[in-house]
C-alpha positions in Angstrom: -8.1 -9.3 -13.0 -5.2 -8.7 -15.1 -4.0 -11.9 -17.4 -0.9 -10.9 -18.9 1.8 -13.8 -18.5 5.4 -13.4 -17.5 8.2 -13.4 -19.8 11.7 -11.7 -19.9 12.8 -10.0 -22.9 16.5 -9.0 -23.6 16.8 -5.4 -24.4 20.1 -4.1 -23.1 23.3 -5.3 -21.4 24.2 -5.6 -17.7 26.7 -8.1 -17.8 25.4 -10.5 -20.0 21.7 -10.4 -19.9 19.3 -7.5 -18.7 15.0 -8.5 -18.6 12.8 -6.0 -19.4 9.1 -6.8 -18.3 6.6 -4.9 -19.4 4.5 -2.4 -17.0 1.2 -4.9 -17.6 3.3 -8.0 -17.4 4.7 -7.3 -14.3 2.0 -6.5 -12.1 0.0 -9.8 -13.2 3.3 -12.1 -12.0 3.4 -9.8 -9.2 -0.1 -10.6 -8.3 0.5 -13.6 -8.9 2.1 -14.6 -5.7 3.5 -13.9 -2.3 6.4 -10.7 -2.6 9.6 -10.6 -0.4 12.0 -8.1 1.0 15.4 -9.8 1.1 17.5 -8.4 4.1 20.4 -6.6 2.8 24.1 -8.3 4.4 26.6 -5.9 6.0 30.2 -7.4 6.8 32.1 -7.3 9.9 32.1 -3.3 8.6 28.8 -2.6 8.1 29.6 -2.4 4.4 27.7 -3.9 1.6 28.6 -7.9 1.8 28.1 -8.6 -1.8 29.1 -12.1 -2.2 26.5 -13.2 1.0 23.7 -11.0 -0.5 24.3 -12.8 -3.7 24.0 -16.3 -1.7 20.7 -15.2 -0.1 19.2 -13.8 -2.9 19.7 -17.6 -5.2 18.3 -19.1 -2.3 15.3 -16.8 -2.1 15.0 -17.2 -5.6 14.8 -21.5 -5.5 11.4 -21.0 -3.7 8.8 -20.0 -5.8 8.1 -16.4 -4.9 6.5 -14.0 -7.0 9.2 -10.8 -6.8 12.3 -9.9 -5.0 12.4 -6.3 -3.8 15.6 -5.1 -3.1 17.2 -2.6 -1.0 13.7 -2.3 0.6 12.8 -0.9 4.1 13.4 -4.9 5.1 16.5 -4.5 3.2 17.6 -1.7 5.2 17.1 0.6 2.2 17.1 3.9 4.1 20.5 3.7 5.6 22.0 3.1 2.1 23.7 6.0 -0.1 22.4 6.1 -3.3 25.6 4.5 -4.9 24.8 1.7 -2.5 21.3 0.9 -3.7 22.5 0.8 -6.8 25.2 -1.6 -6.3 22.6 -3.6 -4.1 20.4 -3.6 -7.6 22.7 -4.3 -9.8 23.9 -7.3 -7.8 20.3 -8.9 -7.0 19.6 -8.4 -11.1 23.3 -9.8 -11.6 21.7 -13.0 -9.8 18.6 -13.6 -9.8 16.9 -11.2 -12.7 16.8 -13.7 -15.0 14.5 -16.0 -13.2 12.5 -13.6 -10.2 11.6 -10.0 -10.8 13.7 -7.7 -9.0 11.9 -4.4 -8.4 14.5 -1.4 -7.2 13.5 1.3 -4.5 12.8 4.7 -5.5 13.5 7.6 -2.2 13.8 10.6 -0.8 12.8 13.7 -2.4 12.0 13.9 -6.2 15.1 14.6 -8.1 16.6 12.0 -6.0 13.7 9.7 -6.6 13.9 10.2 -10.0 17.7 9.7 -10.6 17.2 6.0 -8.7 14.4 5.2 -10.9 17.0 5.3 -13.8 19.6 4.2 -12.6 17.5 1.0 -11.5 16.3 1.1 -15.4 20.0 1.2 -16.3 20.7 -2.1 -14.0 18.6 -4.0 -15.4 15.5 -4.1 -12.6 12.0 -4.8 -13.3 9.8 -2.1 -11.4 10.4 0.3 -9.1 8.8 0.6 -5.8 8.2 4.4 -4.8 8.6 5.2 -1.0 7.3 8.2 0.5 9.7 11.4 -0.1 11.9 12.1 3.1 10.5 13.9 5.8 8.4 16.3 4.4 4.4 16.8 4.4 2.6 17.0 1.3 -0.4 18.1 0.1 -2.4 15.4 -2.5 -1.6 17.2 -5.2 1.9 17.4 -4.1 2.2 14.0 -3.8 0.6 13.4 -7.2 3.6 15.4 -9.0 6.3 13.4 -6.8 4.8 10.1 -8.3 4.4 11.1 -12.0 7.9 12.6 -12.1 9.1 8.8 -11.6 6.4 7.5 -13.5 7.7 9.3 -16.2 11.3 8.9 -15.9 11.4 5.4 -16.6 9.3 2.6 -18.9 9.5 0.5 -15.9 6.2 -0.2 -13.7 6.0 1.3 -11.0 4.4 0.9 -7.3 3.5 3.7 -5.2 3.7 2.8 -1.4 1.3 4.4 0.4 2.7 5.4 3.9 3.6 7.8 6.7 3.9 11.0 5.4 2.3 9.8 1.5 -0.6 8.4 2.2 -3.0 8.4 -0.7 -6.6 9.1 -0.8 -8.7 7.2 -3.1 -9.5 9.9 -5.5 -5.8 10.7 -5.9 -4.9 6.9 -6.8 -7.8 7.2 -9.2 -5.6 10.3 -10.9 -2.4 8.7 -10.4 -4.0 5.5 -12.4 -5.8 7.4 -15.0 -3.0 9.6 -16.4 0.0 7.0 -15.9 -0.2 3.6 -17.6 3.1 2.8 -16.4 1.7 2.6 -12.4 0.8 -0.8 -11.5 0.6 -0.7 -8.3 -0.6 0.8 -4.7 1.4 -1.0 -1.5 -0.7 -0.5 1.5 1.3 0.6 4.7 -1.7 2.5 6.9 -4.6 -0.5 7.0 -7.5 2.4 6.7 -10.5 0.0 5.7 -12.5 2.4 4.7 -9.7 4.1 2.3 -8.7 0.8 1.1 -12.2 0.4 0.6 -12.9 3.6 -0.9 -9.9 2.7 -3.3 -10.7 -0.4 -4.7 -14.1 0.4 -5.2 -13.2 3.5 -7.4 -10.0 2.1 -9.0 -10.7 -1.6 -9.0 -8.5 -3.8 -11.0 -6.6 -1.3 -12.7 -3.6 -1.8 -9.8 -2.0 -4.5 -8.0 -2.7 -4.1 -4.3 -0.1 -5.0 -2.0 0.1 -5.5 1.8 2.3 -3.6 3.0 1.9 -3.1 7.1 4.7 -4.8 9.1 4.5 -7.9 9.6 2.6 -8.3 6.8 0.6 -12.1 7.5 -1.5 -9.9 10.5 -3.2 -8.5 8.1 -3.5 -10.6 5.1 -6.5 -12.5 5.4 -8.9 -9.6 6.1 -7.0 -7.1 3.6 -7.6 -10.0 0.8 -11.4 -9.0 1.2 -10.4 -5.5 0.1 -8.8 -6.7 -2.9 -5.2 -6.5 -1.6 -4.5 -9.7 -3.2 -0.8 -10.6 -2.2 1.8 -9.0 0.7 5.4 -8.7 1.0 6.7 -11.2 3.2 9.9 -10.4 6.0 9.5 -13.7 7.1 10.1 -15.4 3.6 13.6 -14.3 4.5 14.1 -17.4 6.6 11.1 -18.9 7.0 10.2 -19.8 3.2 8.5 -22.7 3.5 6.4 -21.3 6.5 5.7 -18.1 4.3 4.3 -19.5 1.0 2.3 -21.8 3.2 0.6 -19.2 5.4 0.2 -17.1 1.5 -1.8 -20.6 0.1 -3.7 -20.8 3.0 -4.6 -16.9 2.9 -5.3 -17.2 -1.0 -7.3 -20.2 0.0 -9.4 -18.4 2.9 -8.4 -21.4 5.1 -9.3 -19.4 8.4 -8.3 -22.5 10.7 -4.7 -23.1 8.8 -4.3 -18.9 9.2 -5.4 -19.0 12.3 -3.4 -21.9 13.9 -0.4 -20.5 11.9 -0.6 -16.9 13.3 -1.2 -18.7 16.8 1.6 -21.2 16.6 4.1 -18.5 15.0 3.3 -15.0 14.2 1.6 -13.9 17.2 4.4 -15.0 19.6 7.0 -13.7 16.6 5.3 -10.2 17.1 5.8 -10.4 20.8 9.5 -10.6 20.4 9.3 -7.4 17.8 7.8 -5.4 19.7 9.9 -5.4 22.6 12.2 -2.3 20.9 11.5 0.4 18.0 13.2 -0.9 14.8 13.2 -4.8 15.9 11.0 -5.6 12.5 13.8 -5.5 10.7 16.6 -6.2 13.5 14.4 -10.1 14.0 14.5 -10.5 10.4 18.3 -10.5 10.2 18.2 -12.6 13.7 15.8 -15.0 11.9 18.4 -15.8 9.3 21.0 -16.3 11.7 19.2 -19.0 13.6 18.1 -21.1 10.8 22.1 -21.0 10.0 22.3 -18.6 7.2 24.4 -15.6 9.0 21.9 -12.4 8.8 24.6 -10.2 10.2 24.2 -7.0 11.9 21.9 -3.9 11.3 23.1 -0.4 10.7 22.3 2.2 13.1 20.3 4.0 13.4 18.6 0.3 14.3 19.6 -2.0 16.5 20.3 -5.6 17.1 18.4 -8.1 19.6 19.4 -9.2 22.5 21.0 -12.8 23.0 18.5 -13.4 25.4 15.8 -12.3 22.5 17.8 -14.1 19.9 17.7 -17.6 22.2 13.5 -16.9 22.3 13.7 -16.4 18.5 15.6 -19.4 17.6 13.3 -21.7 20.2 9.9 -20.2 18.2 11.6 -20.8 14.7 12.4 -24.5 16.0 8.8 -25.1 16.3 7.6 -24.7 12.9 10.6 -25.5 10.8 10.4 -27.8 8.4 
């Protein structure tokens, strides 16, 4: 298992401080606890609302989360331009980068992903989450070339997201891990038991493995047995105490506690989430509003929860909120 301790090393200047974290140290830091993908706040015109976003990140960083992923899926990164992603990442680094590692996205085709990775390094991000390339399918060899281009673009640690049109087979993961020392992790958005078993058996603890299925809490306990030691919690956005209790129960393999919390909150929450496509993001912003922190609206093509659904969610949250 990775044994490195996390320390920030000042290496540049964005504002007053930029922290560079060596890839192995970043891997150890992220593997040590729960991860979160903060929502991105928009104003009434659906433009980025930086003051509200910074306020949210400061709150998120105060509860002991191991890493924050800016402009990710829950952060509606798919609806942001590259310039907006850079602004969001810089805001996150400026607000909490000295306390919590900020991982930035690299999205789209290879050229765009490389440009975003370099921009993230310049902004002071701690690492990169590489999303599947936009739209097109690709062979395993093509995915290897895509991942390696991003790994070569900066010295930051890279986590590759295996999902949709970029599902990595075990042999591919092993090849990438052997050839790219800055590749530190695999985020699994598929949930294929055999593929994950083969990957962990072949690659072992060379990488960290992050659960990336929505909603991650549902799969956290069984995936732990497959080497997936942590996961990204969207629930942490509005119920950080509950999310941390759940994560602790998973790590302790306390089945009674895990299934108690699944029945009390997570499964009824999923029933609301599944009422419309795209609600996996919309429901998080609605949850923030329900706890008095104003998550605001989602950008198209996503749609917001109805008033009735918001009321159902608020009643459910009241049952578990501490």
